[in-house]
C-alpha positions as CSV (number, residue, x, y, z in Angstrom):
1,M,0.0,0.0,0.0
2,M,2.8,2.5,1.0
3,R,4.8,1.5,-2.1
4,R,1.8,2.2,-4.4
5,L,1.2,5.6,-2.7
6,T,4.9,6.5,-3.1
7,H,4.8,5.6,-6.8
8,R,1.7,7.7,-7.3
9,V,3.1,10.7,-5.5
10,A,6.4,10.5,-7.4
11,F,4.5,10.2,-10.7
12,E,2.3,13.2,-10.0
13,L,5.4,15.2,-9.2
14,V,7.2,14.5,-12.5
15,R,4.4,13.9,-15.0
16,R,4.3,17.5,-16.4
17,D,8.1,17.6,-16.6
18,L,8.1,14.3,-18.4
19,A,5.5,15.6,-20.9
20,L,7.6,18.8,-21.4
21,F,10.7,16.7,-21.9
22,L,9.0,14.5,-24.6
23,Q,7.7,17.7,-26.3
24,E,11.1,19.3,-26.3
25,H,13.0,16.2,-27.6
26,E,10.4,15.0,-30.1
27,A,12.7,15.8,-33.1
28,E,15.5,13.7,-31.6
29,L,13.2,10.9,-30.7
30,M,11.7,10.9,-34.3
31,Q,15.2,10.8,-35.8
32,I,16.3,7.8,-33.7
33,F,13.0,6.1,-34.5
34,R,13.4,6.7,-38.2
35,E,16.9,5.2,-38.1
36,E,15.7,2.2,-36.3
37,L,12.8,1.6,-38.6
38,Q,15.0,2.0,-41.6
39,R,17.4,-0.5,-40.1
40,L,14.5,-2.9,-39.6
41,D,13.2,-2.3,-43.1
42,N,16.6,-3.1,-44.5
43,E,16.9,-6.3,-42.6
44,I,13.5,-7.7,-43.8
45,P,14.0,-9.6,-47.0
46,E,11.6,-8.2,-49.6
47,E,10.7,-11.6,-50.9
48,N,9.3,-12.5,-47.4
49,V,7.0,-9.4,-47.4
50,F,3.7,-9.8,-49.2
51,I,3.1,-6.0,-49.4
52,D,5.9,-3.5,-49.9
53,I,5.1,-1.2,-47.0
54,K,7.3,1.9,-46.4
55,M,8.1,1.3,-42.8
56,V,9.6,4.7,-42.0
57,P,6.6,6.9,-42.9
58,L,4.2,4.4,-41.3
59,G,6.3,4.2,-38.2
60,E,6.7,8.0,-38.0
61,A,2.9,8.4,-38.0
62,V,2.5,5.7,-35.3
63,L,5.2,7.2,-33.1
64,K,3.8,10.8,-33.5
65,A,0.4,9.4,-32.4
66,C,2.1,7.6,-29.4
67,L,4.0,10.7,-28.4
68,K,0.9,12.8,-28.6
69,A,-1.0,10.2,-26.5
70,L,1.7,10.1,-23.9
71,Q,1.8,13.9,-23.7
72,R,-2.0,14.1,-23.3
73,F,-1.9,11.5,-20.6
74,L,1.0,13.1,-18.7
75,T,-0.7,16.6,-18.9
76,N,-4.1,15.1,-17.9
77,D,-5.6,16.1,-21.2
78,L,-8.2,13.3,-21.1
79,P,-11.9,13.3,-21.8
80,G,-13.6,13.9,-18.5
81,A,-10.3,14.4,-16.6
82,K,-10.3,16.8,-13.7
83,T,-8.4,20.0,-14.2
84,R,-5.6,21.0,-11.9
């Protein structure tokens, strides 16, 4: 019980800073993600892929949505969320 409370309090103290951090470093995160997706795309033999999907643009769109969702969660920008 005490451990859960400690985790909750710590999370509440850093959540806005974490959201700001993600926002400020989005470009670097996107670059690293692009590189990793390109590496993955290069490793997958095309003859084993049924559809030629451009992994990097698809991955970027997914990562942007994930980052936005994380930022919204961390800033409490949720439907019906209480304002602080």
